[in-house]
C-alpha positions, 0 to 999 in steps of 0.5 A: 234052322235046326243045328244038324242042319246049320253044321251041314251047310257050314260043311257045304260052305267048306267044300265050295270054298275048297272046290274055287281054291282047287280049280285056281290051278290046272292040277287040281281043277277036275277035284275042284269041281267034283268037291263043289258038286259034291257040295251042292248035292249035299246041300239039296239033300239037307234042306226042303224049302224053308223048313229046316227038315231034312229031305227024306223027313218030308216024303217023296213027292213030285217036286222030288221027282222032278228034280231028280229028272233034271238032274238025271237029263243035266247030267246026260247032258253034261257028259255028252258036251265033256266028251263031244265039244272039242277043247277049242269049242270051250269058250263058247261051251263056258259062255252057254253054260254061264247063260243057262245058270243066270237064265235059271236063277231069273226063272227062279225069282220070276216064278216066286214074284209071279206066285206072290204077286197074285195075292198067294202071299203077303209081299215084304220088301225084304223079300221083293227086293232080292227077286227082282234083283235075280230077275234083272241080273240073271235075265242079263247074264242070260241074253249077254251070254247068248250074244258072247256065244255067237260072238266066239262062234264067229257070227258078228265078233267086231263091235256093233255100235251106232250113235247114241247107242250109251245114252239108249242103254242108260236110258233104258237102264233107269226104266228098268231100275224105275220099274223095279223101284216101283214094284218094291212097294207095289208088288201085287195085282195085275199092274205089278204082273204087268210091269214086272214082265216089262221089267224082265223083257227090257232086262233081256234086250239090255244084256244083249245091247250091253255085249254087242258093242264089245270086240270078240277078243275082250269076250274073256272079260265079259265071260268073267263079268257076266259069270260074276252076275250069274253068281250075284243072281243065284245069291239073291235067290237065296235071299228070297227062298231063304235057301242058305246053300244058294247064298253061299255059292252065289256070293261066291261065284260072284266074288271071285268072278268080280276079282277075276274080271278086275285082274283081266283088266288090270292086265290090259290096262284097261278099266272094266268100264272101257271094255263095256262101254269104249267099243275097243277093236272097232277101227277108230283112231288107234289103227294109225298108232305109231304107223309113222315110226314103222315107215320104210321098214319091212319084215323079214320072212323065214323058212320052215327049215331055217326055223327049225334049224334054230329052234334045234340048236338053241338052249332056251325056246319060249313059245308064246301061244295065242288066238291063232293057234286056238283058231288052227287047232295046233295045240297037239302039234306044239306039243309034239314040237316041244316034245321033239326038242326036249330030245334034243336037250332044248329047254321048252317054256311055254308063256301065258298071257292073262287075256290071251285067247277068248276066256279065261285061261284059255291058253291053259285049256288047250295046252292041257288037252294037249298033254303038255306038263304043268310044269312048262307053263309060266305066267307073264310075271314069271317069265318076263324077267329071264326073256332076254336069256331066251335063244328063240322065242315062237310066237303062235298066233299072238298079236297085241300081247306081244307088241312092244308098242304098249311099252315104246308108243305112248299114242298107242291104245295098248300103252302101258298094257303088260305084255309077254316081252317076246322082242328081248329074246335073241331071236323071235319067230313069229307064226302068223297067217298074214300081216293082219292086225291084232284085235287093237286094229294097230300095226305090231312093232315087234314084226319090224324088229331086226331080231323077229322073222316071220314064218307065214301059213297056216299054224298046224300046217307050219308046225308040222313043217317045223316037227318034220325039218326037227327031226329030219335034222 
């Protein structure tokens, strides 16, 4: 590789890092995407295969024509998706795009392996291992992301388990690894092709079997984990075909996705293994956790006009959005209510739990789409110390992330999970359709607190009623 090309790729790596850094804030996320995309464009134009020559020095041929066609088609599909897909469907779109990335990485490695397996080139173990790794991880990410997409669509949101499922999954993984080990040293010939196809098929099935037992509310962790898998597959592709841009980009995505996965698991006080193998939310013994403590207690309903009066005469209001707000597509009503309260001199803040919703940053995305100012959004750690000075905490469709059982009930399956301490506010208004349990399958102690009032109904309809009552007052 020439010194010029090496310098270009150092610049590309810097652009990728800057892009990911910008993605850490809603204010700069759009610029982060553009910076990273520009870096990939530079990488695409800078290098041709393994020769270290510029694309334009090689002359235009069919491969570049296909690349150009694919790029244009991708731009068109991406633009259509960006303008047509509703913000409430972003989790599904993220899962789908991640799956396609993993599938593309698996196809690159598969085609390269099969090309060499037919004897066109000698295959060294140092090249075979990255190709097999990329095929395994990429295909797993593809099929797993498709299942995640279907779960987010509500096709089968609850965990699907059967006795011995983890044992079967472990057996499949051992077979895959065994085939991979054999192919490492037997990478040519018809037997190698057959074994590779079997390994590829089993990897696709393993992705399905891995995600099916996981409940819909754990999808933020699953999407983040599968995203890291896609990054690792891309990095392995880079090693296999000697493309430094893929190595850098894939490593950055893989490491950042892994870190995000661990941070979200920490926010739920659960290890990754529990998310992947625990079938959490399947309605097991946890459904009765703390039920005896609530015996004889009842909730206290409130009407929209009463709730509006409390909100309008408060000095400080904290809104805790959850998945129920996303389902009702009520983010615009939330922003309108916030604006009306702001006109009355009420300080309105939004408390965001790390795993609220169905993808990382789900609530941030929805509120940003409704043009809620970024400086009104507060992370859980920032808002909790001052919750006892909040006049009204308005909980919209959140459940487990505000459940005091995580702090009070040692037998609860969510005990130890960091929560937004809504119960510390002077008054709590919880907006829910019904008394249905959250993902953990347990009763929410918050609903029965003396300072809590329940506003039942569809979130959008209830918010419209609150807005009308605040305006009328």
